C-alpha positions in Angstrom: 116.4 154.2 59.1 114.3 151.4 60.6 113.2 150.0 56.9 116.6 150.3 56.2 117.6 148.2 59.2 115.3 145.5 58.1 112.5 146.1 60.7 109.2 144.4 60.3 106.0 145.9 59.7 105.0 145.0 63.5 108.2 146.8 64.7 107.3 150.0 62.1 104.0 150.0 63.7 105.5 150.0 67.3 108.1 152.7 66.4 105.3 154.8 64.7 103.5 154.6 67.8 106.4 155.6 69.8 107.6 158.5 67.7 104.0 160.4 66.9 103.3 160.7 70.6 107.3 161.5 71.5 107.3 164.3 68.8 104.0 166.0 69.8 105.3 166.0 73.4 108.6 167.2 72.4 107.1 170.1 70.6 104.9 170.8 73.8 107.7 170.9 76.2 109.6 173.3 73.4 106.7 175.5 73.5 106.9 175.5 77.4 110.5 175.9 77.4 110.3 178.7 74.7 108.1 181.0 77.2 109.1 179.8 80.4 112.7 178.9 80.0 115.8 180.6 80.8 117.6 182.4 77.6 121.0 180.8 78.9 119.7 177.5 78.5 117.4 178.0 75.4 120.2 179.9 73.3 117.1 182.2 72.2 115.0 184.8 74.4 112.2 183.3 76.1 109.8 185.5 74.8 110.5 184.9 70.8 107.2 182.8 70.5 105.0 185.7 71.7 107.0 188.0 69.9 106.6 186.0 66.6 102.9 185.6 67.4 103.3 181.6 67.3 99.8 180.1 68.6 101.0 177.5 70.4 98.6 175.1 72.5 99.6 177.2 75.7 98.1 180.1 73.7 95.1 178.4 72.3 94.0 177.1 75.8 94.9 180.4 77.5 92.4 181.9 75.0 90.0 179.3 75.5 89.8 179.7 79.2 90.6 183.5 79.7 88.4 186.2 80.6 87.8 189.2 78.3 90.3 191.4 80.0 93.2 188.5 79.9 92.1 187.5 76.2 92.9 191.3 75.2 96.3 191.2 76.9 97.1 188.0 75.2 95.8 189.3 71.9 97.9 192.3 72.2 101.1 190.7 73.4 101.0 188.4 70.3 103.1 189.5 67.3 104.1 192.5 69.5 108.0 192.7 68.9 108.0 195.4 71.4 106.6 193.6 74.3 107.7 194.7 77.8 109.2 192.7 80.4 106.2 193.5 82.7 103.8 192.5 79.8 105.5 189.1 79.2 105.3 188.6 82.9 102.0 189.0 83.0 101.2 186.8 79.7 103.1 183.9 81.7 100.9 184.8 84.9 97.7 184.6 82.6 98.8 181.2 81.0 99.5 179.7 84.7 96.1 181.4 86.0 94.1 179.8 83.3 95.4 176.4 83.4 96.8 176.6 80.1 100.7 175.6 81.5 99.5 172.7 83.8 97.3 171.5 80.8 100.5 171.6 78.5 102.5 169.9 81.0 99.9 167.2 81.7 99.3 166.3 78.0 103.2 166.3 77.3 103.3 163.7 80.1 100.6 161.6 78.7 102.0 161.4 75.5 105.4 160.6 76.8 103.8 157.7 78.7 101.9 156.4 75.8 105.2 156.4 73.7 106.9 154.7 76.1 104.1 152.1 76.7 104.6 151.3 72.6 108.2 150.3 73.4 107.4 148.7 76.7 105.2 146.1 74.9 107.4 145.8 71.8 109.6 142.7 71.3 112.5 145.1 70.9 115.9 143.7 72.6 116.4 145.2 76.1 119.3 147.8 75.0 117.2 148.7 72.3 113.9 149.3 74.6 116.1 151.2 77.1 117.4 153.4 74.4 114.1 154.6 73.3 112.9 154.9 77.0 115.9 157.2 77.9 115.0 159.2 75.0 111.4 159.7 76.1 112.7 160.5 79.7 114.8 163.1 78.4 112.0 164.8 76.5 109.8 165.2 79.3 112.7 166.1 81.8 114.4 169.0 79.8 114.1 171.8 82.2 114.1 175.7 82.0 
């Protein structure tokens, strides 16, 4: 879109410096919402990533920081289509206890800040900057 609109090489570079970290932050937030979000807001069950065995950053960090018992519980939960609500609650607790949730939330915030800084330092017109900054704010403020 930016190329078709005649963006300069410098503007394309800025958009790339904005879009890449923002896309990563969006995915992190999506993974968090996918495990801790409400089914009504998500439009899908909040256990689908676990049932599908997705190895998100939340899971990678929990496996990095968990003790043997916690790792076993997480391993048994991943890909388990018949996981119970009790087991899922335990998975969420372990993700919080091991710092995986806060790590992922903090990283998403840092990535959004990086994206916003790329736009703030650009030569884009004010309304253009505001548009991109609002999108970045939305990505991080989506709730569950």
